[in-house]
C-alpha positions, 0 to 999 in steps of 0.5 A: 284719781284713777291712779291714785286708787291702782297705787292703792290696790297695789299697796294692799295687794303685796305680798308684805301687806297681804301677810299683814293684814292675814296675820292681824286676822289671826290675831285679833281672832284670838285676843277677841276670844279671849274674855279681857285680852279685847282688840284694844290690847291687842293693838296696842301690843302691836304699837311697838312691833310697828316701828320698823314696818313701814307706816301702811303695812301696820296700819293694815295689820292692825286694820285687821285685829279690829276686825277680827276683834269685832266679830270674835268677841261674839263666839265666848257668847255664844257658846259660854254666855261671856263676852270676848268684849264689850262690843259683844254684850248684846249677842248674847242675849239671843246667842247663848240661849241659840247656843243652849238648843245645840244650835252653836253652829247656826249663830256663830255662821251668822255672827261671821256672816253677819260681821262680814257684811257690816265690815264691808258696808261700813267700809264702803261708808268709809270709801264713799260719804266720808267727808258728809258724814264727818262735818255730821258728827263734828257739829255734835256738842255735849247735848247732843251726846248726852241726849245719845247717851240717853238713847242708849239708855232707852234700851232697858226698854228691851232688855225688860220686855215682857212682864212688869216684873222684869222691866222693872229689874231692868231698870234698877239693873241700868240705876245699879249700872250708872251708879258704878260709872259713877264711883271713882273722882268727880269730873268736874271738883274731882272730890271723891265718891263712893270710893269709902276710902279705897284708894283702889277705887280712885281711878273709877269702875273700869269698863274690861274688869267690870265686864270680865267679874259680871260675865265672865266670873259671875258666869263659872259662878253660875255653872259650878253653881247649877252643875247637875244642870250642865253634867250633861253637856249639850247635844255633841254630835254636831262638835264632832263633825261638821263640814269645813266651812258652815255658810248660813243656811238660805232660811238663815239669809231669808231670814234675816235679809233686813235686818242686814240692811238696817244694822249696819246703818245704825253701826256706821252713823252711831260708829263715826261720832267720836267716843261711841264706838261698837259697843254702843252701835251693838246695843242700838241696833238690837235694839231697832230690829227688835222694834221692826221684829213681826214677833220682838217677843221672842228677841232673848230666847234664841233669835236669829236676827238677834244675833246678826243685827248686834254683830253687824252693827258693831262690825260696821261701826268700825269702818265708821270709826275710822271716819272722824279718824282719817279725816279728822283726826280724831278717834271715833273708838279706843282701838282707832285712838291706839292707831292715831298714836299710831299714825303720829310715830309714823310721823303722818299726820291724819285729817283732811292734808293725809287725803291730800298729800297721801291719797295712796298710803289713805285708801290703800286703809280703805281697801285694806278693810275690805280686804282683811273682812273678806279674809276674817270670812274664810279664816273664822269660818274654817275655824269655825269647828274647831272653836266649836269642840271646845264645848267638849271640854270638861266644865270644871276644867273651863272653869278653871281656865275661863277664871284664870285667864280672866284674872290675868285679863282684868289684871294687864289692862292696866298693872292695877292689883285693883281690878283683879279685886273688881273683876273679883266683887262683881263676879258675885255679884252676876251671880246673884244678878243671873241668880234672881233674873235682873239684867246683866246686860242693863247694867253694862248699859248703864257703866257704859253710857254713864259717864257719856252720860255725865259728861256731856251733862256737865258740860253743855250745861257748863256751857250754857250757863246752867240753862236746862233749856238749851238742851231742849233749843239744839234740834238734833239733840231735841230729836234724839231726846223725844226718840229716847222718850217715844221708845221709853214710853211705848212699852209701858203704855203697853203693858198697861193697855194689855193690863186693862184689857187681860182684866176687863177679858177676866171679869167677863169671862168671870160674869154669871152667864144669867147677868145683862 
């Protein structure tokens, strides 16, 4: 086995492999930071160029893209409240408030460091416990996937934490997201749903155009509407000068040390489940971290733990999503699905036989994941000072650039004009969502998990002959549903108890001084 490790290390540290990883990281940083041009797009565009490469070199370049794009989606999420990718949605909750306080550099440094920690943890999980974790994931059926989607939807208790009014707005936002997920064709009968005769809606609401519209275009409209507020730039002293490398401070690292232990575990476990990916990992990681926090009320207002948790979780999901890919031939995410196609084009068949027939290549991919994260650390930290200078660009120019790139990105995913219209309409909706205090994250959560919940529910009921109790007889599904109920009920109970206590205190304070 030692010979296999040595051969794999020789492959990874060959000049061509190192160049491929570095180029992949550079492409991933670029594509991930531009709304609409996500890591999935970058990896897909790379496939034709891999024909002339060795299979291992091609996959290592894709691994570099995957790692870097997963992290760099948080750049625009922090600077402009516009996630470069859907996986960075949870990062906007605390990252952008930090940027508004003039702490953009601090937030970006934590994003980079937390992403690398999560990525290295995911690589370690991939190298050590891949077969065992894959067996657990493959045992999941439709009932478990439905329960997992329900668990993700209970994140509304986080998105709506605070007053009953804000919680109600978060719930309504999630319901609207679920409605968006139902637009298109019925998965059973194929009948059209909520398309109102529009052929462009038959394929449903694609995630990327929806993300672009709600976040990018909605944010642009909000910025232009509140032009007086944004007329004066944020404190630019930190943008014009700063160290070449920007590591997180010792105080910040001390504050997030527990976060960087918990969130990667959550991200890895969720990433292993086929179809879940880093988006759900980031949202659940954020949810879990708020539950563990000493000051949960500070989340959503610029808490550094709220930045470290989703980024370390979604980057850990990169390694997790490669577990079923390499051990079972089942892609764990959209990006690994493209990597599966690339491996197949090169005559390789991912699965248990890949470890037996091509162990050097398999471990080279695992070691390459470690190297990609280290390369990403230094490349990204070096670029922080230059990325921050984007904030010096005039608001009008930046808005024009964002709208142009966003519409191109919305069209480029499926080459459909209808996706551009979807982005524009949802951009207008996103503006009013922000204006009246509803939850953009709740809408995206409902849209992302709606299809997963519907597919799991329909298929689970079909296999159970329409018997709903079948979902409660499976121990794993039942455990997840009970956890979901607990996470949903506890905040509501807390609100009721607090309201009753406040009312009691108010009555006591209002009694006459001479009363019994």
